[in-house]
C-alpha positions as CSV (number, residue, x, y, z in Angstrom):
1,X,142.0,43.6,26.6
2,X,140.8,42.9,30.2
3,X,137.2,41.7,29.9
4,X,136.0,43.4,33.2
5,X,137.5,46.7,32.1
6,X,136.0,46.2,28.6
7,X,132.5,45.8,30.0
8,X,132.9,48.7,32.3
9,X,134.2,51.0,29.4
10,X,131.5,49.7,27.2
11,X,128.9,50.7,29.7
12,X,130.5,54.2,30.1
13,X,130.6,54.9,26.4
14,X,126.9,55.6,25.6
15,X,126.8,57.9,28.7
16,X,129.8,59.9,27.4
17,X,128.2,60.2,24.1
18,X,124.9,61.3,25.6
19,X,126.6,64.0,27.6
20,X,128.4,65.3,24.4
21,X,125.0,65.4,22.5
22,X,122.9,67.0,25.3
23,X,125.4,68.5,27.7
24,X,123.2,67.4,30.7
25,X,121.5,64.6,32.3
26,X,117.9,64.2,33.2
27,X,116.4,62.6,36.3
28,X,116.6,58.9,36.4
29,X,112.9,59.0,37.5
30,X,112.1,59.8,33.9
31,X,113.2,56.4,32.7
32,X,110.9,53.5,32.3
33,X,112.0,50.5,34.3
34,X,112.9,47.3,32.3
35,X,110.7,44.2,32.7
36,X,111.8,42.0,35.7
37,X,114.5,39.5,34.9
38,X,114.8,35.9,35.9
39,X,118.1,34.8,37.1
40,X,119.9,31.5,37.6
41,X,120.3,30.9,41.4
42,X,122.8,28.0,41.4
43,X,123.9,24.9,39.8
44,X,121.7,21.9,40.3
45,X,119.9,19.0,38.7
46,X,117.4,19.5,35.9
47,X,113.6,19.3,36.2
48,X,112.3,16.1,37.4
49,X,115.5,15.1,39.3
50,X,117.3,14.3,36.0
51,X,120.8,13.1,36.7
52,X,123.7,15.3,35.5
53,X,124.3,14.2,31.9
54,X,127.3,12.3,30.8
55,X,128.9,12.2,27.5
56,X,126.3,9.9,26.1
57,X,128.7,7.6,24.4
58,X,132.2,7.1,23.3
59,X,134.3,10.1,22.2
60,X,135.3,9.7,18.6
61,X,138.9,10.8,17.7
62,X,137.9,13.9,16.1
63,X,135.5,15.2,18.6
64,X,135.7,18.7,19.8
65,X,135.6,20.7,22.9
66,X,134.4,24.1,23.8
67,X,136.1,27.5,23.6
68,X,136.9,29.9,26.3
69,X,135.2,33.3,26.3
70,X,131.9,34.8,26.4
71,X,129.6,35.0,23.6
72,X,129.4,32.5,21.0
73,X,129.5,29.6,18.9
74,X,127.5,28.2,16.2
75,X,127.3,24.5,15.8
76,X,125.9,21.9,13.4
77,X,128.6,19.5,12.6
78,X,129.7,16.9,15.0
79,X,131.1,14.9,12.1
80,X,134.7,13.9,12.8
81,X,137.6,12.0,11.2
82,X,139.8,12.5,8.2
83,X,137.0,13.3,5.9
84,X,136.0,16.3,7.9
85,X,139.6,17.4,8.2
86,X,140.3,17.1,4.5
87,X,137.1,19.1,3.5
88,X,137.8,21.9,6.0
89,X,141.5,22.1,5.1
90,X,140.4,23.2,1.6
91,X,138.1,25.7,3.2
92,X,140.9,27.6,5.0
93,X,143.6,27.4,2.3
94,X,144.9,30.9,1.7
95,X,143.7,32.3,5.0
96,X,145.3,35.8,5.5
97,X,146.8,35.7,2.1
98,X,147.1,33.7,-1.1
99,X,143.9,32.3,-2.8
100,X,140.6,33.6,-1.7
101,X,138.6,31.5,0.8
102,X,134.9,31.6,1.5
103,X,131.7,31.2,-0.5
104,X,131.9,28.0,-2.5
105,X,135.4,27.5,-1.3
106,X,134.3,27.2,2.4
107,X,133.3,23.5,3.0
108,X,129.9,23.2,4.4
109,X,129.6,22.1,8.0
110,X,129.3,18.4,8.1
111,X,126.0,17.1,9.7
112,X,126.2,14.1,12.0
113,X,122.8,12.2,12.3
114,X,124.0,9.6,14.8
115,X,123.5,9.2,18.4
116,X,124.3,12.3,20.7
117,X,127.5,12.7,22.6
118,X,129.1,15.7,24.2
119,X,132.2,15.1,22.0
120,X,130.0,15.5,18.9
121,X,128.6,18.7,20.2
122,X,132.0,20.2,20.8
123,X,133.1,19.0,17.4
124,X,130.0,20.7,15.9
125,X,130.8,24.0,17.6
126,X,134.4,23.8,16.3
127,X,133.3,23.1,12.7
128,X,130.7,25.7,12.6
129,X,133.2,28.3,14.2
130,X,135.7,27.3,11.5
131,X,133.0,27.7,8.8
132,X,132.0,31.2,9.9
133,X,135.6,32.3,10.1
134,X,136.3,31.0,6.5
135,X,133.1,32.8,5.2
136,X,134.0,36.0,7.0
137,X,137.5,36.0,5.6
138,X,136.0,35.8,2.1
139,X,133.8,38.8,2.8
140,X,136.8,40.7,4.3
141,X,138.8,40.1,1.2
142,X,135.8,41.5,-0.9
143,X,135.6,44.5,1.5
144,X,139.4,45.1,1.2
145,X,139.2,45.1,-2.6
146,X,136.2,47.4,-2.7
147,X,137.9,49.9,-0.2
148,X,141.0,49.8,-2.3
149,X,139.0,50.9,-5.3
150,X,137.3,53.6,-3.3
151,X,140.6,54.9,-2.4
152,X,141.7,55.0,-6.0
153,X,138.5,56.7,-7.0
154,X,136.4,58.2,-4.2
155,X,133.2,58.9,-6.1
156,X,129.7,57.6,-5.4
157,X,129.9,54.4,-7.5
158,X,133.0,53.2,-5.6
159,X,131.4,54.3,-2.3
160,X,128.2,52.4,-3.0
161,X,130.2,49.3,-3.8
162,X,132.2,49.6,-0.6
163,X,128.9,50.1,1.5
164,X,127.5,47.0,-0.1
165,X,130.6,45.0,0.7
166,X,130.4,46.2,4.3
167,X,126.8,45.1,4.7
168,X,127.7,41.7,3.3
169,X,130.7,41.3,5.6
170,X,128.6,42.3,8.6
171,X,126.0,39.7,7.9
172,X,128.5,37.0,8.3
173,X,130.4,38.7,11.2
174,X,127.2,39.3,13.3
175,X,126.7,35.6,13.0
176,X,130.3,34.9,14.0
177,X,129.8,37.2,17.0
178,X,128.1,34.2,18.8
179,X,131.4,32.3,18.4
180,X,133.4,34.4,21.0
181,X,135.4,31.6,22.4
182,X,138.9,30.5,21.6
183,X,141.0,32.8,19.3
184,X,138.1,35.4,19.0
185,X,137.9,35.8,22.8
186,X,139.7,38.1,25.1
187,X,143.2,37.2,25.9
188,X,142.1,36.8,29.6
189,X,140.1,33.7,28.5
190,X,141.4,30.3,27.7
191,X,143.0,30.3,24.2
192,X,141.8,33.9,23.7
193,X,143.7,36.2,21.1
194,X,141.6,39.2,21.2
195,X,140.7,38.8,17.6
196,X,137.0,39.8,18.1
197,X,137.9,43.2,19.4
198,X,140.5,43.7,16.8
199,X,138.0,43.2,14.0
200,X,134.8,44.8,15.7
201,X,135.2,46.6,18.9
202,X,131.5,47.8,19.4
203,X,130.4,49.4,21.7
204,X,134.0,50.8,22.2
205,X,133.7,53.0,19.2
206,X,134.8,56.8,19.1
207,X,133.7,58.8,16.1
208,X,135.7,61.7,17.4
209,X,138.9,59.6,17.6
210,X,138.4,58.5,13.9
211,X,137.9,62.2,12.9
212,X,141.1,63.3,14.7
213,X,142.9,60.5,12.8
214,X,141.4,61.7,9.5
215,X,143.2,65.0,10.3
216,X,146.4,63.6,11.6
217,X,146.5,60.8,8.9
218,X,147.4,58.3,11.6
219,X,145.8,55.6,9.5
220,X,148.7,55.9,7.0
221,X,151.3,55.1,9.7
222,X,152.8,51.7,10.2
223,X,151.6,51.9,13.9
224,X,147.9,52.0,12.8
225,X,147.4,48.3,13.3
226,X,148.3,48.6,16.9
227,X,146.5,51.8,17.7
228,X,143.4,52.0,19.9
229,X,140.6,49.6,18.8
230,X,137.9,52.3,19.1
231,X,139.1,53.9,15.8
232,X,139.7,50.8,13.8
233,X,137.8,47.8,12.4
234,X,134.4,47.3,10.9
235,X,132.9,50.0,13.2
236,X,135.3,52.7,12.0
237,X,134.7,51.6,8.4
238,X,130.9,52.1,8.8
239,X,131.3,55.7,9.7
240,X,133.9,56.4,7.1
241,X,131.8,55.1,4.2
242,X,128.2,55.8,5.4
243,X,128.4,59.2,7.0
244,X,128.6,61.9,4.2
245,X,128.3,65.0,6.2
246,X,131.3,67.4,6.7
247,X,130.6,67.8,10.5
248,X,132.6,66.2,13.3
249,X,131.6,64.9,16.7
250,X,134.6,66.4,18.6
251,X,134.2,69.0,21.2
252,X,135.3,72.6,20.7
253,X,138.4,72.0,22.8
254,X,139.5,69.1,20.4
255,X,142.7,70.0,18.6
256,X,141.0,69.5,15.2
257,X,138.5,72.2,16.1
258,X,140.5,74.4,18.4
259,X,143.2,74.8,15.8
260,X,140.8,74.9,12.8
261,X,142.5,71.9,11.0
262,X,139.1,70.1,10.4
263,X,137.6,73.2,9.0
264,X,140.4,73.8,6.8
265,X,139.8,70.4,4.9
266,X,138.2,70.9,1.7
267,X,135.4,68.6,0.5
268,X,137.6,66.7,-1.9
269,X,140.4,66.4,0.6
270,X,138.1,65.1,3.2
271,X,136.6,62.5,0.9
272,X,140.0,61.3,-0.2
273,X,141.2,61.0,3.5
274,X,138.1,59.1,4.4
275,X,138.6,56.7,1.6
276,X,142.2,56.2,2.3
277,X,141.3,55.5,6.0
278,X,138.6,53.1,4.9
279,X,141.1,51.3,2.8
280,X,143.5,51.0,5.7
281,X,140.8,49.8,8.1
282,X,139.7,47.2,5.6
283,X,143.3,45.9,5.2
284,X,143.7,45.6,8.8
285,X,140.3,43.8,9.2
286,X,141.4,41.3,6.5
287,X,144.6,40.6,8.2
288,X,142.7,39.8,11.5
289,X,140.1,37.7,9.6
290,X,143.0,35.6,8.1
291,X,144.5,35.1,11.5
292,X,141.1,33.9,12.9
293,X,140.6,31.5,10.0
294,X,144.2,30.1,10.5
295,X,143.7,29.8,14.2
296,X,140.7,27.4,13.5
297,X,142.2,25.5,10.6
298,X,141.9,21.8,11.1
299,X,145.5,20.9,11.5
300,X,147.9,19.9,14.4
301,X,148.2,22.5,16.9
302,X,145.2,24.5,15.7
303,X,142.5,25.7,18.1
304,X,139.9,23.2,16.4
305,X,142.3,20.5,17.8
306,X,142.6,22.0,21.2
307,X,138.8,22.3,21.4
308,X,138.1,18.7,20.1
309,X,140.6,17.2,22.4
310,X,139.2,18.7,25.6
311,X,139.9,16.4,28.5
312,X,142.2,14.2,26.4
313,X,145.3,16.1,26.3
314,X,144.1,19.5,25.3
315,X,146.5,22.3,26.5
316,X,143.5,24.7,27.0
317,X,140.8,22.5,28.4
318,X,141.6,20.1,31.1
319,X,138.1,18.5,31.1
320,X,135.3,18.2,28.6
321,X,133.1,20.1,31.0
322,X,135.4,23.1,30.8
323,X,135.0,23.2,27.1
324,X,131.2,22.8,27.3
325,X,131.0,25.7,29.8
326,X,133.0,27.8,27.6
327,X,130.9,27.1,24.5
328,X,127.7,27.6,26.5
329,X,129.1,30.9,27.9
330,X,129.1,32.0,24.3
331,X,125.4,31.7,23.9
332,X,124.9,34.5,26.5
333,X,125.9,37.1,23.8
334,X,122.2,37.4,23.1
335,X,121.6,38.1,26.8
336,X,124.2,40.8,27.4
337,X,125.1,42.3,24.1
338,X,121.9,41.8,22.1
339,X,119.2,42.2,24.7
340,X,120.9,44.5,27.2
341,X,123.2,46.6,24.9
342,X,121.7,46.6,21.5
343,X,118.1,47.0,22.7
344,X,117.9,47.8,26.5
345,X,120.3,50.8,26.3
346,X,118.6,52.5,23.4
347,X,115.2,51.8,25.2
348,X,116.5,53.5,28.3
349,X,116.4,50.3,30.5
350,X,120.0,50.6,31.6
351,X,121.5,52.9,34.3
352,X,123.8,54.6,31.8
353,X,120.7,55.9,29.8
354,X,119.2,58.7,31.9
355,X,116.6,59.8,29.3
356,X,113.5,58.0,28.0
357,X,115.5,56.6,25.1
358,X,119.2,56.8,24.1
359,X,119.2,56.5,20.2
360,X,123.0,57.4,20.3
361,X,123.5,53.8,21.9
362,X,122.2,52.0,18.8
363,X,124.6,49.8,17.2
364,X,124.7,50.8,13.6
365,X,123.3,54.5,13.2
366,X,125.3,55.5,10.1
367,X,124.3,52.4,8.0
368,X,120.9,52.0,9.8
369,X,121.7,48.4,9.9
370,X,121.0,47.6,13.6
371,X,118.0,45.4,12.8
372,X,120.0,43.3,10.3
373,X,122.6,42.8,13.0
374,X,120.0,41.5,15.4
375,X,118.6,39.2,12.8
376,X,122.2,37.8,12.1
377,X,122.9,37.4,15.9
378,X,119.8,35.3,16.3
379,X,120.7,33.2,13.2
380,X,124.1,32.6,14.8
381,X,122.5,31.6,18.0
382,X,120.3,29.0,16.1
383,X,123.4,27.5,14.6
384,X,124.9,27.0,18.1
385,X,121.7,25.9,19.8
386,X,120.0,23.8,17.1
387,X,122.6,23.0,14.5
388,X,124.8,24.6,12.0
389,X,123.5,22.8,8.9
390,X,120.8,24.0,6.6
391,X,117.5,24.4,8.4
392,X,119.2,23.7,11.9
393,X,120.4,20.4,11.0
394,X,123.3,18.9,13.0
395,X,124.3,18.6,16.6
396,X,123.3,21.4,19.0
397,X,122.5,22.0,22.6
398,X,118.9,21.1,21.9
399,X,120.1,17.5,21.2
400,X,121.8,17.5,24.6
401,X,118.7,18.6,26.4
402,X,116.6,15.9,24.6
403,X,119.4,13.3,25.5
404,X,118.8,14.1,29.2
405,X,115.0,14.0,29.0
406,X,114.3,17.7,28.7
407,X,112.7,17.7,25.3
408,X,110.1,20.1,26.5
409,X,112.7,22.7,27.6
410,X,114.4,22.3,24.1
411,X,111.1,22.8,22.3
412,X,110.3,25.8,24.5
413,X,113.6,27.3,23.8
414,X,113.3,26.8,20.0
415,X,109.8,28.4,20.2
416,X,111.1,31.4,21.9
417,X,114.0,31.7,19.5
418,X,111.4,31.6,16.6
419,X,109.4,34.3,18.5
420,X,112.4,36.5,18.8
421,X,113.3,36.1,15.2
422,X,109.6,36.9,14.2
423,X,109.7,40.1,16.3
424,X,112.8,41.2,14.7
425,X,111.4,40.5,11.3
426,X,108.2,42.5,12.1
427,X,110.2,45.6,12.2
428,X,109.1,47.1,8.8
429,X,111.3,50.2,9.4
430,X,114.9,50.4,10.6
431,X,115.4,50.0,14.3
432,X,116.9,53.5,14.3
433,X,113.5,54.9,13.0
434,X,111.3,52.5,15.1
435,X,112.9,53.7,18.3
436,X,111.5,57.1,17.5
437,X,108.2,56.5,15.9
438,X,107.1,53.1,17.3
439,X,108.8,52.4,20.6
440,X,106.1,49.7,21.5
441,X,107.4,47.6,18.6
442,X,111.0,47.8,19.8
443,X,109.9,46.9,23.3
444,X,108.1,43.8,21.8
445,X,111.4,42.8,20.3
446,X,113.2,43.2,23.6
447,X,110.5,41.2,25.4
448,X,110.6,38.4,22.8
449,X,114.4,38.1,23.2
450,X,114.0,38.2,27.0
451,X,111.6,35.2,26.8
452,X,114.6,33.2,25.2
453,X,117.2,34.6,27.7
454,X,115.1,34.0,30.7
455,X,115.1,30.2,29.8
456,X,118.8,30.4,29.1
457,X,119.8,31.8,32.4
458,X,117.6,29.5,34.5
459,X,116.4,26.1,33.2
460,X,119.0,25.7,30.6
461,X,122.1,26.0,32.8
462,X,120.5,24.2,35.6
463,X,119.4,21.2,33.6
464,X,122.7,20.7,31.9
465,X,124.7,21.5,35.1
466,X,126.5,24.3,33.4
467,X,128.1,27.4,34.9
468,X,126.5,30.8,34.5
469,X,128.9,33.2,32.8
470,X,130.5,35.7,35.1
471,X,129.0,38.6,33.1
472,X,125.5,37.2,34.2
473,X,126.0,36.4,37.7
474,X,123.9,38.4,40.0
475,X,122.1,40.2,37.0
476,X,118.7,41.1,38.2
477,X,118.0,44.0,35.8
């Protein structure tokens, strides 16, 4: 879908939900203004007059290049050559069908300890993206199995197993959110295939649309996989398996309420339809997960090859710098989606929240897993910035900063990242509860993330002569 429209629509969604819950808007003057933002003011040389960095060395034949869409990539490899290709080929065998992949089957990301080069950084991003896609497909396969069992027997034991499988899948997916370049990106971006939105369309989510399709049984039609994304994917699955009430969020004018078709559903029928819908959603997610894993597979023509060959015949990236800009754009997921949407909107820091807080804008209200999602997002960012191996080992953007003489900035960004992670870990109650009972604690998380994103938007992009993503240009909120 068009990225600009997507962002505008996503901004409108919480307001629409708010109006449906409250039926009115309150004065904007009631809102607490967000903390001042620091913003990048143009490309330039790094602190101390450092020269724009070059590749730092020869480009090995297996090096990789960046992807092409906002948010995300986790790195930590950088190793190249036949050994890497052989190990990761095993990791993607069966993607989208056949033998399961993931877990012990997904090869760990290789860790390169040699001298830094841009080519190694791009290879690390590619290998980490491949690893996250492989791990997610394994979780999607487990989710599909649990959802199928729930449809066969929609009782509490099966429902509990389906909920656990969703939580496990989301832990991996929320890390993969940071890899929104290449096949996961919007089709308006280089190499994009819209796979992220097909798997998880948040914040474009419509509970009412899901409920209308429960009544119409649209989930059982062959056209379901091409239906609107706001009633499919992981977000729809969350509502279907975590919300146990018999109410619906549609207005009185919706056909399911005006005609009485929702009220006519008995408890048993409603439970069975939700279970069948969840099974259909899980099957669709698995198909998309397989497509994502196959797209990254280390073989001729895969996106991994397109990324690693940036500037050397890649049909997607004419230059290595184009790829690096695409991968660095991905890191801004924590600035826009995490800070502004997942925290700023519920806190009332955005124009589309016209009350002191907007709890309906929280990401995961039914599962109350919003805190876990924040934690996984920051883990994904660390994989990209520091390295995808255990304990942050491997090639990351921090290594590039050190290569150009900006070790202090690398250290400050790592400290800010650790501070943001500690702030999230300090939430001893779900974010959904903390917003109502301990707003100051939630604001502390916002401010801790902001300390990192302020560095990202200013010194980071300037020092490495990178471009600011379009979504962040002119962002002074």
